N, C-alpha and C positions, 0 to 999 in steps of 0.2 A: 764186184762185176763180175753178172758171168761172160766169159771168152769161149769167142768161136772153139777151141779148142777144148774147153769142155764139154760145148753141146756134139763135137764129135764122139769124144770117150762115149756120153750116151748113145749117141747110135748105135757102138758096137756091144752097151752091156743092155742095151733090150732086143739087139735083133733077136728075130724069132723072136720073138714077145707082140709086138707091135703092129700091128698090117699096117705098109706102106700103099694111102688109101692116093685112089687117083686122083687125075686134072683133069675132068671131062672140060669140053669146053661148050659154052652157054649160046647156044642161035639166036635165042631172046632178049639176051643185055650184050650181047655185037648190034644187034639187029639197029635195040632202041641208042644203045649209044654211040655206033661205028665204031668202037677198038673194043680191038679182037679180047674177049671178058672167060674168065675160068674159071672152075671153080675148087679148089680144093677139098674133097669129100672127107672131111675128119667122124662124119657121125655117119661111116661104113667101122670108126673100132667095133669092136668086139662089143664093148659096153655101150656102146653108143656115140663117141666125145675122143676127142682131143684129152685130153686128160686124164686114157691110159698111159701117154706116156712120160709123162711128170711122177705121177705116183709110181709106175714099175721104177724110172730111175731111181728112184727117195729108198725104193725100199731094198733094191739089190745093193744098198750099200748100209742097209745098217750094220749093226754093232749085235755080234751075239745080246750083250744086254738090253741093245731097246729090240729086241728080236723076241727076247720071254720077257716082256713087262705087257708085249701087242699094244697097237698102236691105235688113236682115237687123231677124230677128226671132225669139225665143221664143214656142211655141205647140204648145199640149196640143193644138189642130184647128183651132178654128171662127178664128181671127184667124189661123192663118197660112194656112186658104183663102179668109178673107178678102182679107191682101196682096198674095195670090199673083197676084188674081185683077183686081184694081185697079191694081197695078202692073206686071202684063202689057196688061193697056189703055191706059195711059203711056206705053205701051214702056221700061219702066225694069225692069231684072232684078232678078231678090229670091234673097234664102239665107233658107231656114229650119228654123231648131234643133227637131226636134221631140223625146218623150222616147223610148227604144228602144219601152213599150207602148202608143204613140197608137193608136187604134182604127186598122183599113186604111183602110178608108174614107175618114178625112181625111186617110191619107200619097198617096193614089196621089187623090183629089183635086185633093191641093195641086201634086200635079206638070203632072197633068192642066192646071191652071192658069197653067201657065208654070215655077213655082218650083223655083230645084236645094234637094232633099229634103236635110238631116240627117239622125240620129236617134242621138241623145247622153242617157244617162246615163236615169237609174228613174223620174223626177220632174221634172217643169214648174221646177221651183228648182236642177238641173242642167244643167236643158236649157237655160236662160233665164243663168249663168251661163258656159260655152260658147260661145253664143252676144254675148255681152261681150266673152267672149274673143277669141272671130273677127273682132270690129267692129275692137277697138282695135288690131289687129293687120296687121290688111287695109283697114283703114280702111274700110270703110261707114258707110254711114248708119242708125243704131238708131232702130228704130217699139216704141216704150212697145205692150203690150196694153190697158193699163187705167191706168196711171199715168202720162197725156198731158193735157192739156188741151184739143189736139183734138179725141184719139180722144173721151173726156166729152166734149165738148158735140156733136160726131157721134153720139152713145150718145142724147146727148138731144133728139134731133129725134123718139127714138121716144114722149121722154114731152108731146112740143105737139101730137102723129097722138090721139095719149088721149085730150088731153085738149077739143080739139075734135071727135072722130068721138063719144067719150062726155061729153056737157056736164054728166049726171048724177054722174059720177062722184064715189066720196067716199071709195075707199080701194083706193089698189097696193096689189099684194104682187109682189118682185123676186125672179131667182135675184140670190145676190152668191158672190162670186169675191173679182175680184181686187180690186171696187167699179167700175168703171171703168158696169155697166150703170146701176146701181142709181146713182150720181153725177150719173150726168145723167136718170134721167128722172127723176131726186125734183128736182133744181134748176127743170128743166121745172115740177113742175107743182106745185107748192109755192107759186116766185114768181108761177105762172098763179090759182091755190087752195090760200092757204097751208091754210085745214082739209080737204083731205084728208089721209088716214092714210097714210103712208107705209110700210110688209115689207118686210123684207129675209129674205132666206131660205137658210142656208148647212146643206153633208149635218154633219149631227153629227161627222164624223170627221175634217173638216180646218174649226175654226169662227175661222177666222182674226182677221173684224172682230171679232167677237164680243168674243176675245181685245182684239185694238186694244184694244176702245171701254175695257175693263173694263181696261185700263195706258191709255190715254190716246196711243199710238204702235203704230208700226208691231211688233211681232214674230213673228217667226218661230215658227210651228205643228210641234211634228214628223206629218213624215209622214207618208199612209195609203192605204189601197188605194180605190175608189170608184167604182163606178157613175157617177157625177156628175162624169168627171176633170172636163171644164170649167169647172167652179166649185173645182177639189180644189187653188186654191194654196196654199200657204202661210203669202207674205207680202202681204201686203198694200198699196195704192199709198199712199206719205204725201196726198198731195192728196185721192188717196179717203178717204181717215179724217178729212180733216177738211170734204170735202161729209157724206159718211155723219152724223160731231158736230151739223152746220150741221143736214139735210135730214130726216134718217131719222126716227125716232119709235123703231124696235125694229128687234129680228133677234129670227129662231128655226130652230132647225136641225130632219131632214127623218134619221130613218134610212132603210139603205140598203133597205128591205122598203117603207119608205113611197114612196120614188122608185119603186120597181118596181113598186111598184101604180097609182104615180100615172100613169108611160108607156101598162101595159096598158091603166089606164079612158081613156087622149088616142086611142088608135089603136082600141078596138072600137066607143065612145062617138061621140067627134070627128072619128075616118076621119082622126086624125092623128097624124104618124107626131114624137116626141117624146126629145131625150136626154137622159139622167138629170141634165142638170145644166140643162137647156132645163124637164126636166119640176120640180123644187122645190118652183116654184110656187105651182102644183097640188097637189102632196105632203102639203104644206104645210096648204092650204088645206083638201082630202080628209078627211084627219085631224085633223081642232084644232086643228092648231097655231095659226090664227087667227082667232078669233073674232069673228066679223063684226059684228055684232051688227044686223042685214038693212042690211046699207051695200053699197050700188054699187058693186060691186068686178070694178077689171081687172089682170087674171094678163097675167107678160108669161112669153110661150112663147118661150122666147129663141132654142132652135135645136132644129134638128132628125138632125143629123149621128149615127146609131147605127151600129154594124154589124152588121151579122146574123146575126151568130151569137150577139151580146150580145140582143141583140132576140128571139130563140127561147130561149133563156135565160132570161130576163123575161120573157117568155110563161108557161111553161110554171112556173115559182114561182110566177107569179101564180095560175094558174086552181092550184097547191096550197092557195095562200092562201085562196084560194074558194072550193075543195073543190068543185071543178071538174076536178078529175082527186085521185086519191087511189091510195096503194100500199100493199097489203094486204099482209102475212103469212102467211100461212095452214097451221096443220105437220097434214099425211092423212099412213094409212097409201099406205105403198109397195106400193099390188096394183094389177092390171089394171086400168083403171076409173075409179076414185080423181075422173081427173081432170077424166075429161068430169063427173064428178057434180056436180062443181069448179067448171066450167064452167056448169054448166043453172040452176045456183042463182043467178049472176051475168047468167046469163043470163033467169031468171025477172025480178030487177029489175030491169031494162031499164038492167041499164051495159055501158060498151062498152069490152070487156081491147082496150088496147094492145099490153102486153106484158105474155108469162108467161115466169119463170125459177123450174130445179128448183134443189135447194140440202139434199144430203143430208148434205156433211159439215160444215158445221160450223151458225152459229147454234145450239146447243147441240139441233140436231134426231137424235134417240133410233135405235138402229136397228132396222130395220124402218120408221121412218119417212122421212117429204120435207117440206122446208120448201118452198112455192111462195108465190113474189113474183108478186102480180099487179098490174101500172099500168093501172087504170080512165078512164076520163073519167063524170064525175055529173050531178045537177043542182044538191052544190049539198048543205051539209051536212047537211041533213038527209033529204036522198038515202042517202050514206053509211049516217047512225045505223042507215036503215031494211036498208042490206044486212044491216051487221053485224047485227042482232040474227036477220033470215033465217040468215043464215050459222051464229051458237049455236042455232038450233032443231033444225037439220039438223045438230046435233053438233058443230059445228066449234068448239070452245071453246077454241081457243089459237091467236087472233086481235091482230095490233097493226098499226098504220099506222104507218108507215116511211117 
């Protein structure tokens, strides 16, 4: 088990190499929940995530023989970048095995930080198995991303900062993948302030820590694709499970839509970019998965390495979910002037047309008619209802939201 003294020693060891990330208040979540909510912005680390803390601490205690062999690890992206950056800074060669579906930004950044990147497998588990095989075959030094006491102690330094920066903290919400971050933070916080409530958050598609706690041992859960790829770990570490059993009060899950809306909220209101895994804790509080009861709460935003194409899709889906973008399918007569008339009504209700699509052969369109899909920017659900009522009043009776 990792101790508070281990975490304090880690902080001294990595001092000057890791950014002491800020913990600003979030007015949106505070107003929404009625509790003071603050965000621990680990996405502002040099490589974009909390993983730097554990990687730096582990690398700094390597023996000369371990350094000479070089480092190999498996990662969905954030641990990869952290290892690459800190290994290169210490003059140590590194090889990272990453799943083939890893976001491009994480792959390119890892290479830019000086590591050799090998893409292998459809999941973290397959990449992990390949990294272990290469380690045994070629004699590398393996650096685990979460099931390692030095890595957990490094992650725990974020917990020390939370207690110091938010003296009245009463609850901490932390995303959970393999369990490294929450193990360290929970240990630091609970040892210093036993009354603080610690809540973990997993994606409901890969609830590996929840299942491990239920069965009393690490188990492998089924693979699933998730926008929170950084916490999509199918099997938690044995050390991490033991520490969570001791220090973590509860673990909840969030779905894909909830994570996406949290990413959008952070972008719009906090002006900060979070990846799916980093936004999981925010999603849990934002969507009522964690009842705060007025407690002063700190949420860890663990990382911000999100692919821009994924971010664009999340923004679009978030706008649809909030009613600020809608696609309406309207059946009209296939005569000159009908599109002009239809768009005139849309203009009257001050909706902005983003895209128009005609279809005469599909969607059950009768001869002499056409189906028009209008993608519109709107002010919200009330505005959409007003627009649909206006179209119906103008004689457009076949309207559906698609």
